[in-house]
NUDOMI-48152 format. One record per residue (C-alpha): x, y, z. Coordinates in nm, 2 decimals, padded with zeros to 4 digits. Layout:
<nodes>
(node (X, Y, Z))
...
</nodes>
This chain:
<nodes>
(node (-01.70, 05.68, 06.08))
(node (-01.35, 05.82, 06.04))
(node (-01.25, 05.91, 05.69))
(node (-00.96, 05.72, 05.54))
(node (-00.63, 05.92, 05.53))
(node (-00.58, 06.07, 05.19))
(node (-00.22, 06.11, 05.05))
(node (-00.14, 06.47, 05.01))
(node (00.19, 06.48, 04.83))
(node (00.22, 06.40, 04.46))
(node (00.47, 06.13, 04.53))
(node (00.24, 05.96, 04.78))
(node (-00.06, 05.98, 04.55))
(node (00.13, 05.83, 04.26))
(node (00.26, 05.55, 04.47))
(node (-00.08, 05.49, 04.63))
(node (-00.24, 05.49, 04.29))
(node (00.01, 05.24, 04.15))
(node (-00.04, 05.01, 04.44))
(node (-00.42, 05.05, 04.42))
(node (-00.42, 04.97, 04.04))
(node (-00.20, 04.66, 04.10))
(node (-00.42, 04.55, 04.39))
(node (-00.73, 04.57, 04.16))
(node (-00.54, 04.38, 03.89))
(node (-00.44, 04.11, 04.14))
(node (-00.79, 04.09, 04.27))
(node (-00.94, 04.06, 03.92))
(node (-00.68, 03.79, 03.83))
(node (-00.74, 03.60, 04.16))
(node (-01.12, 03.61, 04.13))
(node (-01.11, 03.50, 03.77))
(node (-00.87, 03.21, 03.83))
(node (-01.06, 03.09, 04.14))
(node (-01.40, 03.11, 03.96))
(node (-01.25, 02.94, 03.65))
(node (-01.09, 02.66, 03.85))
(node (-01.40, 02.60, 04.06))
(node (-01.61, 02.58, 03.75))
(node (-01.37, 02.35, 03.58))
(node (-01.35, 02.11, 03.87))
(node (-01.73, 02.11, 03.91))
(node (-01.77, 02.03, 03.54))
(node (-01.53, 01.74, 03.58))
(node (-01.75, 01.61, 03.87))
(node (-02.05, 01.64, 03.65))
(node (-01.88, 01.45, 03.37))
(node (-01.78, 01.18, 03.62))
(node (-02.13, 01.15, 03.75))
(node (-02.28, 01.12, 03.40))
(node (-02.01, 00.86, 03.31))
(node (-02.11, 00.64, 03.60))
(node (-02.46, 00.61, 03.45))
(node (-02.62, 00.60, 03.79))
(node (-02.52, 00.24, 03.86))
(node (-02.49, 00.29, 04.23))
(node (-02.83, 00.46, 04.26))
(node (-02.98, 00.20, 04.02))
(node (-02.86, -00.08, 04.25))
(node (-03.08, 00.06, 04.52))
(node (-03.39, -00.06, 04.33))
(node (-03.39, -00.38, 04.53))
(node (-03.64, -00.52, 04.77))
(node (-03.66, -00.43, 05.13))
(node (-03.45, -00.73, 05.23))
(node (-03.16, -00.75, 04.98))
(node (-02.98, -01.07, 04.92))
(node (-02.67, -01.17, 04.72))
(node (-02.86, -01.13, 04.39))
(node (-02.99, -00.77, 04.45))
(node (-02.73, -00.61, 04.69))
(node (-02.62, -00.25, 04.61))
(node (-02.34, -00.24, 04.34))
(node (-02.04, -00.04, 04.48))
(node (-01.79, -00.17, 04.24))
(node (-01.58, 00.11, 04.08))
(node (-01.75, 00.37, 04.28))
(node (-01.54, 00.65, 04.44))
(node (-01.53, 00.66, 04.82))
(node (-01.80, 00.91, 04.93))
(node (-02.03, 00.85, 04.64))
(node (-02.38, 00.92, 04.74))
(node (-02.69, 00.74, 04.60))
(node (-03.06, 00.79, 04.67))
(node (-03.39, 00.65, 04.54))
(node (-03.71, 00.86, 04.54))
(node (-04.05, 00.72, 04.47))
(node (-04.34, 00.96, 04.43))
(node (-04.13, 01.24, 04.58))
(node (-04.04, 01.04, 04.89))
(node (-03.69, 00.92, 04.96))
(node (-03.69, 00.54, 05.00))
(node (-03.32, 00.47, 05.01))
(node (-03.01, 00.68, 05.07))
(node (-02.66, 00.53, 05.10))
(node (-02.29, 00.64, 05.06))
(node (-01.99, 00.44, 04.96))
(node (-01.74, 00.38, 05.24))
(node (-01.44, 00.15, 05.17))
(node (-01.62, -00.02, 04.88))
(node (-01.93, -00.09, 05.09))
(node (-02.25, 00.10, 05.12))
(node (-02.36, 00.27, 05.44))
(node (-02.71, 00.41, 05.50))
(node (-02.73, 00.79, 05.54))
(node (-02.96, 00.94, 05.80))
(node (-03.17, 01.22, 05.64))
(node (-03.34, 01.50, 05.80))
(node (-03.67, 01.66, 05.68))
(node (-03.46, 01.94, 05.52))
(node (-03.24, 01.68, 05.34))
(node (-03.54, 01.50, 05.20))
(node (-03.69, 01.82, 05.07))
(node (-03.36, 01.91, 04.91))
(node (-03.34, 01.57, 04.74))
(node (-03.70, 01.59, 04.62))
(node (-03.63, 01.93, 04.47))
(node (-03.35, 01.80, 04.23))
(node (-03.50, 01.77, 03.88))
(node (-03.43, 01.45, 03.69))
(node (-03.26, 01.64, 03.40))
(node (-02.93, 01.45, 03.40))
(node (-02.74, 01.77, 03.48))
(node (-02.54, 01.85, 03.79))
(node (-02.69, 02.03, 04.09))
(node (-02.53, 02.14, 04.42))
(node (-02.69, 02.06, 04.75))
(node (-02.59, 02.03, 05.11))
(node (-02.67, 01.73, 05.33))
(node (-02.67, 01.77, 05.70))
(node (-02.45, 01.47, 05.77))
(node (-02.23, 01.46, 05.45))
(node (-02.18, 01.83, 05.36))
(node (-02.18, 01.98, 05.01))
(node (-02.24, 01.74, 04.72))
(node (-02.28, 01.76, 04.34))
(node (-02.57, 01.53, 04.23))
(node (-02.73, 01.42, 03.91))
(node (-03.09, 01.28, 03.90))
(node (-03.22, 01.04, 03.64))
(node (-03.55, 00.85, 03.59))
(node (-03.53, 00.48, 03.69))
(node (-03.69, 00.17, 03.54))
(node (-03.97, 00.17, 03.81))
(node (-04.07, 00.53, 03.73))
(node (-03.87, 00.64, 04.03))
(node (-03.59, 00.90, 04.05))
(node (-03.23, 00.79, 04.11))
(node (-02.98, 01.04, 04.24))
(node (-02.60, 01.00, 04.23))
(node (-02.36, 01.24, 04.39))
(node (-02.00, 01.31, 04.46))
(node (-01.86, 01.53, 04.74))
(node (-01.74, 01.88, 04.68))
(node (-01.49, 01.90, 04.96))
(node (-01.21, 01.81, 04.72))
(node (-01.31, 02.10, 04.49))
(node (-01.33, 02.33, 04.80))
(node (-00.98, 02.22, 04.92))
(node (-00.82, 02.28, 04.58))
(node (-00.99, 02.62, 04.55))
(node (-00.89, 02.73, 04.90))
(node (-00.53, 02.62, 04.84))
(node (-00.53, 02.83, 04.52))
(node (-00.66, 03.12, 04.72))
(node (-00.39, 03.09, 04.98))
(node (-00.12, 03.07, 04.72))
(node (-00.26, 03.37, 04.54))
(node (-00.28, 03.57, 04.86))
(node (00.08, 03.50, 04.95))
(node (00.21, 03.57, 04.59))
(node (00.00, 03.88, 04.54))
(node (00.08, 04.01, 04.89))
(node (00.45, 03.98, 04.83))
(node (00.41, 04.13, 04.48))
(node (00.22, 04.43, 04.62))
(node (00.48, 04.48, 04.89))
(node (00.78, 04.47, 04.65))
(node (00.59, 04.68, 04.39))
(node (00.50, 04.94, 04.66))
(node (00.87, 04.98, 04.77))
(node (01.00, 04.97, 04.42))
(node (00.73, 05.20, 04.29))
(node (00.79, 05.46, 04.57))
(node (01.16, 05.46, 04.49))
(node (01.09, 05.50, 04.12))
(node (00.84, 05.78, 04.17))
(node (01.08, 05.96, 04.40))
(node (01.35, 05.93, 04.14))
(node (01.12, 06.04, 03.87))
(node (01.00, 06.34, 04.07))
(node (01.34, 06.46, 04.18))
(node (01.35, 06.74, 03.92))
(node (01.00, 06.85, 04.04))
(node (01.14, 06.85, 04.40))
(node (01.41, 07.08, 04.29))
(node (01.15, 07.31, 04.14))
(node (00.95, 07.31, 04.46))
(node (01.26, 07.38, 04.67))
(node (01.35, 07.68, 04.46))
(node (00.99, 07.81, 04.48))
(node (00.99, 07.76, 04.85))
(node (01.32, 07.95, 04.88))
(node (01.17, 08.24, 04.68))
(node (00.88, 08.26, 04.93))
(node (01.12, 08.31, 05.21))
(node (01.29, 08.61, 05.05))
(node (01.20, 08.96, 05.18))
(node (01.07, 09.09, 04.85))
(node (00.90, 09.40, 04.99))
(node (01.21, 09.62, 05.01))
(node (01.59, 09.62, 04.99))
(node (01.82, 09.44, 04.76))
(node (01.71, 09.08, 04.70))
(node (01.95, 08.80, 04.60))
(node (01.75, 08.56, 04.39))
(node (01.81, 08.18, 04.42))
(node (02.00, 07.99, 04.16))
(node (01.78, 07.88, 03.86))
(node (01.64, 07.53, 03.84))
(node (01.88, 07.29, 03.65))
(node (01.76, 07.24, 03.30))
(node (01.58, 06.92, 03.22))
(node (01.42, 06.77, 02.91))
(node (01.18, 07.04, 02.78))
(node (00.96, 06.77, 02.63))
(node (00.85, 06.65, 02.98))
(node (00.60, 06.83, 03.21))
(node (00.86, 06.88, 03.48))
(node (01.10, 07.03, 03.22))
(node (00.84, 07.27, 03.11))
(node (00.76, 07.37, 03.46))
(node (01.13, 07.42, 03.54))
(node (01.18, 07.63, 03.23))
(node (00.88, 07.84, 03.31))
(node (01.00, 07.89, 03.67))
(node (01.34, 08.00, 03.55))
(node (01.18, 08.26, 03.31))
(node (00.96, 08.38, 03.59))
(node (01.26, 08.41, 03.83))
(node (01.44, 08.61, 03.57))
(node (01.16, 08.85, 03.53))
(node (01.11, 08.88, 03.90))
(node (01.48, 08.94, 03.95))
(node (01.49, 09.22, 03.69))
(node (01.18, 09.38, 03.84))
(node (01.33, 09.36, 04.19))
(node (01.66, 09.51, 04.07))
(node (01.47, 09.80, 03.91))
(node (01.26, 09.85, 04.22))
(node (01.58, 09.85, 04.44))
(node (01.75, 10.10, 04.20))
(node (01.44, 10.32, 04.21))
(node (01.43, 10.30, 04.60))
(node (01.80, 10.39, 04.61))
(node (01.74, 10.69, 04.39))
(node (01.45, 10.80, 04.60))
(node (01.65, 10.76, 04.92))
(node (01.94, 10.96, 04.78))
(node (01.69, 11.22, 04.66))
(node (01.52, 11.24, 05.00))
(node (01.85, 11.26, 05.18))
(node (02.00, 11.52, 04.94))
(node (01.68, 11.72, 04.94))
(node (01.65, 11.71, 05.32))
(node (02.02, 11.80, 05.36))
(node (01.99, 12.09, 05.11))
(node (01.67, 12.22, 05.27))
(node (01.81, 12.25, 05.62))
(node (02.02, 12.56, 05.54))
(node (01.75, 12.77, 05.36))
(node (01.49, 12.67, 05.62))
(node (01.72, 12.76, 05.90))
(node (01.79, 13.09, 05.72))
(node (01.42, 13.17, 05.69))
(node (01.36, 13.09, 06.05))
(node (01.65, 13.30, 06.16))
(node (01.54, 13.60, 05.96))
(node (01.18, 13.56, 06.09))
(node (01.31, 13.56, 06.45))
(node (01.54, 13.86, 06.38))
(node (01.25, 14.05, 06.23))
(node (01.03, 13.98, 06.53))
(node (01.30, 14.12, 06.76))
(node (01.31, 14.45, 06.58))
(node (01.28, 14.73, 06.84))
(node (01.07, 14.95, 06.62))
(node (00.70, 14.94, 06.57))
(node (00.58, 14.66, 06.34))
(node (00.23, 14.66, 06.19))
(node (00.00, 14.39, 06.32))
(node (-00.04, 14.22, 05.98))
(node (00.34, 14.21, 05.94))
(node (00.39, 14.07, 06.28))
(node (00.13, 13.80, 06.23))
(node (00.29, 13.71, 05.89))
(node (00.63, 13.68, 06.05))
(node (00.50, 13.47, 06.34))
(node (00.33, 13.24, 06.08))
(node (00.66, 13.22, 05.88))
(node (00.85, 13.13, 06.21))
(node (00.59, 12.87, 06.30))
(node (00.59, 12.70, 05.96))
(node (00.97, 12.72, 05.94))
(node (00.99, 12.53, 06.27))
(node (00.75, 12.27, 06.14))
(node (00.94, 12.24, 05.82))
(node (01.27, 12.20, 06.02))
(node (01.12, 11.91, 06.21))
(node (00.99, 11.76, 05.88))
(node (01.33, 11.79, 05.72))
(node (01.51, 11.64, 06.02))
(node (01.26, 11.35, 06.02))
(node (01.31, 11.28, 05.65))
(node (01.68, 11.30, 05.68))
(node (01.68, 11.05, 05.97))
(node (01.46, 10.81, 05.78))
(node (01.69, 10.83, 05.48))
(node (01.99, 10.76, 05.69))
(node (01.82, 10.46, 05.86))
(node (01.71, 10.33, 05.52))
(node (02.07, 10.36, 05.40))
(node (02.17, 10.13, 05.69))
(node (02.38, 10.39, 05.86))
(node (02.50, 10.23, 06.19))
(node (02.37, 10.36, 06.52))
(node (02.56, 10.42, 06.84))
(node (02.61, 10.12, 07.07))
(node (02.60, 10.24, 07.43))
(node (02.44, 10.11, 07.74))
(node (02.11, 10.28, 07.77))
(node (01.90, 10.30, 08.09))
(node (01.55, 10.26, 07.96))
(node (01.40, 10.34, 08.30))
(node (01.57, 10.68, 08.32))
(node (01.48, 10.74, 07.96))
(node (01.12, 10.66, 08.03))
(node (01.11, 10.90, 08.33))
(node (01.26, 11.19, 08.12))
(node (01.02, 11.13, 07.83))
(node (00.71, 11.11, 08.05))
(node (00.82, 11.43, 08.23))
(node (00.85, 11.61, 07.90))
(node (00.51, 11.48, 07.79))
(node (00.35, 11.58, 08.12))
(node (00.48, 11.94, 08.07))
(node (00.36, 11.95, 07.71))
(node (00.01, 11.81, 07.79))
(node (-00.09, 11.87, 08.15))
(node (-00.45, 11.80, 08.06))
(node (-00.37, 11.43, 08.02))
(node (-00.32, 11.17, 08.30))
(node (00.03, 11.03, 08.27))
(node (00.12, 10.71, 08.45))
(node (00.43, 10.50, 08.49))
(node (00.46, 10.12, 08.53))
(node (00.83, 10.05, 08.59))
(node (01.01, 09.75, 08.74))
(node (01.20, 09.79, 09.07))
(node (01.54, 09.74, 08.91))
(node (01.67, 09.95, 08.62))
(node (01.63, 09.80, 08.27))
(node (01.92, 09.85, 08.03))
(node (01.98, 09.77, 07.67))
(node (02.26, 09.83, 07.42))
(node (02.18, 10.09, 07.16))
(node (02.15, 10.46, 07.06))
(node (02.01, 10.65, 07.36))
(node (01.91, 10.95, 07.16))
(node (01.72, 10.75, 06.90))
(node (01.55, 10.53, 07.17))
(node (01.44, 10.85, 07.35))
(node (01.29, 10.96, 07.02))
(node (01.10, 10.63, 07.00))
(node (00.94, 10.68, 07.34))
(node (00.88, 11.05, 07.28))
(node (00.71, 10.99, 06.95))
(node (00.48, 10.72, 07.10))
(node (00.39, 10.95, 07.39))
(node (00.34, 11.24, 07.15))
(node (00.12, 11.02, 06.93))
(node (-00.10, 10.93, 07.23))
(node (-00.12, 11.30, 07.34))
(node (-00.21, 11.42, 06.99))
(node (-00.48, 11.17, 06.90))
(node (-00.66, 11.14, 07.23))
(node (-00.89, 11.40, 07.41))
(node (-00.80, 11.58, 07.73))
(node (-00.84, 11.36, 08.04))
(node (-00.71, 11.05, 07.87))
(node (-00.49, 10.82, 08.08))
(node (-00.16, 10.73, 07.91))
(node (00.06, 10.46, 08.07))
(node (00.42, 10.40, 07.99))
(node (00.54, 10.06, 08.11))
(node (00.86, 09.86, 08.09))
(node (00.90, 09.48, 08.13))
(node (01.25, 09.35, 08.21))
(node (01.42, 09.05, 08.06))
(node (01.34, 08.82, 08.35))
(node (00.97, 08.89, 08.35))
(node (00.92, 08.87, 07.97))
(node (01.10, 08.54, 07.95))
(node (00.87, 08.39, 08.21))
(node (00.55, 08.46, 08.01))
(node (00.41, 08.15, 07.84))
(node (00.31, 08.32, 07.51))
(node (00.65, 08.47, 07.46))
(node (00.88, 08.21, 07.61))
(node (01.09, 08.23, 07.29))
(node (01.17, 08.60, 07.36))
(node (01.45, 08.55, 07.61))
(node (01.71, 08.83, 07.59))
(node (01.44, 09.09, 07.51))
(node (01.29, 09.38, 07.70))
(node (00.94, 09.52, 07.63))
(node (00.82, 09.88, 07.64))
(node (00.45, 09.96, 07.61))
(node (00.25, 10.29, 07.57))
(node (-00.12, 10.23, 07.65))
(node (-00.39, 10.49, 07.63))
(node (-00.76, 10.49, 07.70))
(node (-00.86, 10.70, 07.40))
(node (-01.11, 10.62, 07.12))
(node (-00.88, 10.37, 06.95))
(node (-00.74, 10.34, 06.59))
(node (-00.99, 10.27, 06.31))
(node (-00.95, 09.91, 06.18))
(node (-00.88, 10.02, 05.82))
(node (-00.58, 10.23, 05.95))
(node (-00.41, 09.97, 06.17))
(node (-00.23, 09.79, 05.89))
(node (-00.06, 10.11, 05.77))
(node (-00.01, 10.30, 06.09))
(node (00.37, 10.26, 06.07))
(node (00.39, 10.37, 05.71))
(node (00.52, 10.72, 05.62))
(node (00.28, 11.01, 05.60))
(node (00.00, 10.81, 05.75))
(node (-00.24, 11.03, 05.94))
(node (-00.54, 10.94, 06.15))
(node (-00.89, 11.02, 06.02))
(node (-01.17, 11.17, 06.22))
(node (-01.21, 10.85, 06.42))
(node (-00.91, 10.98, 06.62))
(node (-00.96, 11.33, 06.75))
(node (-00.67, 11.56, 06.68))
(node (-00.57, 11.86, 06.89))
(node (-00.26, 11.94, 06.68))
(node (-00.13, 11.87, 06.33))
(node (00.14, 11.61, 06.26))
(node (00.37, 11.52, 05.98))
(node (00.27, 11.16, 05.96))
(node (00.63, 11.05, 06.02))
(node (00.64, 10.99, 06.39))
(node (00.54, 10.62, 06.39))
(node (00.74, 10.56, 06.08))
(node (01.05, 10.68, 06.27))
(node (00.95, 10.45, 06.56))
(node (00.94, 10.15, 06.33))
(node (01.27, 10.24, 06.15))
(node (01.46, 10.30, 06.48))
(node (01.33, 09.99, 06.64))
(node (01.41, 09.79, 06.33))
(node (01.76, 09.93, 06.33))
(node (01.80, 09.80, 06.68))
(node (01.68, 09.45, 06.56))
(node (01.36, 09.48, 06.76))
(node (00.99, 09.47, 06.68))
(node (00.69, 09.71, 06.73))
(node (00.32, 09.64, 06.69))
(node (-00.01, 09.79, 06.80))
(node (-00.34, 09.65, 06.93))
(node (-00.64, 09.88, 06.95))
(node (-01.00, 09.87, 07.05))
(node (-01.22, 10.16, 07.17))
(node (-01.10, 10.25, 07.51))
(node (-00.76, 10.09, 07.49))
(node (-00.47, 10.13, 07.24))
(node (-00.14, 09.97, 07.31))
(node (00.19, 10.01, 07.13))
(node (00.44, 09.74, 07.22))
(node (00.81, 09.77, 07.15))
(node (01.04, 09.48, 07.20))
(node (01.42, 09.54, 07.20))
(node (01.71, 09.29, 07.24))
(node (01.92, 09.35, 07.54))
(node (02.24, 09.32, 07.34))
(node (02.17, 09.32, 06.96))
(node (02.43, 09.16, 06.73))
(node (02.56, 09.44, 06.51))
(node (02.64, 09.19, 06.24))
(node (02.27, 09.07, 06.21))
(node (02.01, 09.23, 05.99))
</nodes>
């Protein structure tokens, strides 16, 4: 059996509860009035039967061939009055009054058993006769030690009760309909402050609270604090105030950190470049340099180069976080992918580098240098974290092809770039934070060279600055990074 639908909203539940309670009340009133009326009418029949004194049934105590002296007495008897005489448990006579005359009543064996079962206690009993229907009868002991039964039909009582039931059904139905509509309007009006609270809470859930400056919604209008809705609204306003303060402090802290990272990166560029230049100059000295000194200078040069890359990456992230606009040029992604893959093949000839490009060039509007950095970082990530012999495929899907796919039909105006490798995959616990800064792979991804942990963070930041998206799916034997970029991003959005 199907379960009945359950109202889910508070308004629907209150309205349904009100209608249900009123329905139960109407049902109780209806049943009570019907039972009371039926009992009252039956008692009136019993009083009428007792008042007749059984005259009609007593007149049946005549001989087999009645004459004018001993004919049944129908005077003053209601039409439909039933009379019967039983002698030694057997029905000898049974008649009914029709138009002030008596008419014999044919009885079945069941009728005779029902008549014989009525006790002569001068109280009313209900029985049903096959030819007459339901009757209320009273049995008394006659002069000849026989049992005399007198009865009146119950169809009048049934008609009155049914009429009352019909009237109650119409009145109660109309009452429930009007009450349901009025109750729904009243509940809706009463819960309007709660609806404003829910709307404000819903608006808060749509805010990007993770980072950046957040404009909190307007507080809920003040209502009577003595009501439950008023207390909920006041509590929500206090909570929004605390959340707003916390977000403002968080944003201020983030701004200070960004400024610090940008300033530190900017200030470190000169000394790092100086150290690197002096190391290169010392290595070019024409004189004899001891082996330990040359090794130390080579290490200084190597680490200064690594630090230069780290400083440049930090400075780039700080500028992207600050919302510095990027160049808006027409970028040929196909040419960019060819150049990036050629550089990757030269850097790692022990990998198998593949291209999957459309026949026609794919272009987008954006910063070509930064988009090249995205592709290069993804290829470098695949080279660094996969063993020799791994196949790495760089693919591009144009706007026409991506718009025709069923699962991304809402991505019209987008192009897709993918980097897929056949390496060991990314551990499940690392996938959620793979685009965060200074995230490094554990031993589940073999490493042939060290990394700063900023490559994929730069990918995410640059793609986000172009109003695109980047995600990753990974299982052992297949890891795929997917970048989606708008063909012509709106510089005013985001």
